[in-house]
N, C-alpha and C positions, 0 to 999 in steps of 0.2 A: 900275024895280025888277027886271024880268026880266033886264035887262042886268047888274045888280049880282049877282043870284043866279047867272047863267051864269058870270060871271067868277070868282065864289067857288068854284063847282063845278070849273071848269077849274083853278084854283090848287090845290085839294085833290088833284085827280087828278095834276097834275104833281108835287106834293110826295110823294104816295104812290108813283107810278111811279119817281120819282127815287130815293126811299129804297130801293125794291126793286132798282133797277139797281145802286145803290151796294153793297147787301148782296151781290148776285150777284157783282159784280166782286171783292168782298173775300173771298169764300169759295167761289168756283166753280172754282178751279184744282185739277186732279187729275192724278195720274200713277201708273203701276204698272209693275212689272217682275217677272218670274217665270220659272219653268222647270217642265217636265213630268217631268224626271228623277226617277224614283221608287225609293225603297229597297224592297227585298224581303227577307223573312226566309227563310233556308233551313230547311226542316223536318228536314234530316238532321243538321246540326251546329250550327245556330243562328247561322251567320255571315250576312253581308249581300251582296247583289248589287244593281247599279244605284245610282242616287243619286250623291251626291258624297262625297268623303273628308273629310280633316281640316280643310281650309280652303276658304272660298269667300265670294262676296259678290254682292249685287245693287246696281246703281246706277241711279237714276231722276232725270231732270232735271225740275224744276218751276219755273214762272214765278210770281212773287208780285207783287201790286200794291202800291201805296203806301198807307200808313195805319197809325195806331196800333193796337196790339192784334192785329196779324196773327201767326198761328202756323201751324205745320205739324203735322198729326196723322199720325204715321208708324207703320205696323203691319206688322212682319215676321212672317209666318206660315210655319212650317216643320214638316214631318214629320221626326221625329228618331228615331234608333236607337242603342242602347247595347248593347255586348256585353262581358261579363266572363267570364273563365275562370281559375279558381284550382285549381292542381294541387299537392298535397302528396305527397311521397314520402320515402324514406329519404335522398335526396340533398340535401334542403334543411332538415335539422334544425339548430336553433340549439344554443348551448352547454348548454341545459337539456334537450336531447333532444326538444324539441317541433318538429314539422314545421309550417311556416306559410307561406302565400302570400297576398299582398295585391294587389288590382286596384282602381284608381281611375280613372274616366273621366267626363268631362262635356262638355257643349256650351254655349258661351257666345255670345250675340249682342250685337254692339256697333253703334251707330248714330252716324254723323257727318253733318254738313251742311257742305259745302265743305271737307271734310277735317278738321273740328274737332268735338269733342264739347262745346265750351264752353257752348253754349246748349241742349243736349239733356238732357232728363230722362226718367226718373229717373236718379239717379247711383248708383254702386255697382259691384259685380262685381269679379272678381279682377284685372282689368287696368285699373281706373280708371273714369272717368265714362262715362256713356252705354252701359253694359254690363249685361246681365241673364243670369243662368244659366237656360237652358231645361231642362236635364237634368243630373243628376250622380248617379253611383252609386259607393259605396264597398263593396267586398266583400272579406272576409277569411275564410280557412279555415285552421283549426289543429287539430292532433291530436297526442296523445301515445301513440296506439295502437301505433305501430311499436316502442316500447320494450318492449311486452309480447308482441309476436308474434315468437317466436324464429326463425321461418322466414324473416322479411323479410331480403332481401339475401343469403341463403345460396345458394350455387351448388350445384345438383344436376346432375351429368353435364354440367358446363360451361354450364348454362343458368340464368341468374339468376331467382329467384322474384320476380315483380313484386308490389310492395306499394305501393299508392298510393290516394289519394282525390281525385276530380276533381269540381268543382262548376262548371257552366256556366249562365249566365243571360243572356238577351237580351230586349230590349223594343223595340217600335215605338210611337211616340206622336206626337200633333200638338199644336202650341202656337201661340199668337199673343199679342203683348204690345203695348200702346200706348206709344209714345214721343211726346214733345211737344218741338218746337223753337220758341222764341220769340225776340223781339228781332231779327228778321231785316229787312234792308233790301229795297227794291224791286229786282227783277231776277231773273235765273236762278240757281238753286241746285242743286248736285249733292248728292243725298241717297244715302248708302250704308249698307246693312245688311250686315255681315260676320259670319261665324261661324267659330269655331275650337274645336278639341278641346283640353282641358286635363286635368291630373291624372295623365297617364300616367307622369310621372316618379316617381310614388309606387309604381309597380308593383314588386314584388319577384320574385325567382326563383320561377317557377311561376305567376306572375300575368300574364295576357295580356288585352288589351282591343282593341276595335274600335268605331268610331262611323260613322254614316251620316246624311246629310241629303238630303231630297228626297221629294216635290216641295216647292216653296216659292214664296211670292209676297210682295212688299212693295207696299203701297199708301201713297200720300202725298196728303193732302188739305189744301188751305189752308183755314183756319178763321178766325173773327173773335171776339176777346174784347172784347165791348162794355164801355163804361165802367160800366154798371149791373150787370155781372156781377162775381163774385169774380175777383180777379186771378189770373193763372197763377202757381202756386207749387210748387216741388219742391226 
């Protein structure tokens, strides 16, 4: 009887440890890539220093094991900055006599695995699948005051009288977002998170923009979607 009990206990331990080992192997892979380059905001004019400019990316390699339900949890975290400057003056009046300036700028993050976003969610963004907008700002300044100020643009002793209105706004913030990549096979995969600035083609005369990124970090973790869980859907 003691022999039977001992064999039973040993079998349970092997099953338990084996299950733990399988779980660890299926969800224990981890990788990260980042930078310490940091955006700083100027207190004098609101522009940025440090960090990265309009385009950049992180790439991390991660090894996945074999098994159904394997997925990657991908989290790009970025500190971001947006700068908008809209200046209206007598030189940018429209046909109705209204001076107007528009500034539009945003930062979008896209994730690919092995160069493709086919199995990466969520979907959306202005450039297609695997992209998320981290920041965007639209700023417009308009005025009709210059039509009623008779001295605007009048030259006195060969010196033009300046008539303008200028609005500057700049912001620093930090974001992270979870992406999920599923239906991956066994092997090594290159995970890339890239960022780019968009919207600047909407700027008009008198509208200026800047963007800044950094510091940033991307983490990639292999996870397991077990059969008793809800399936991955996005």
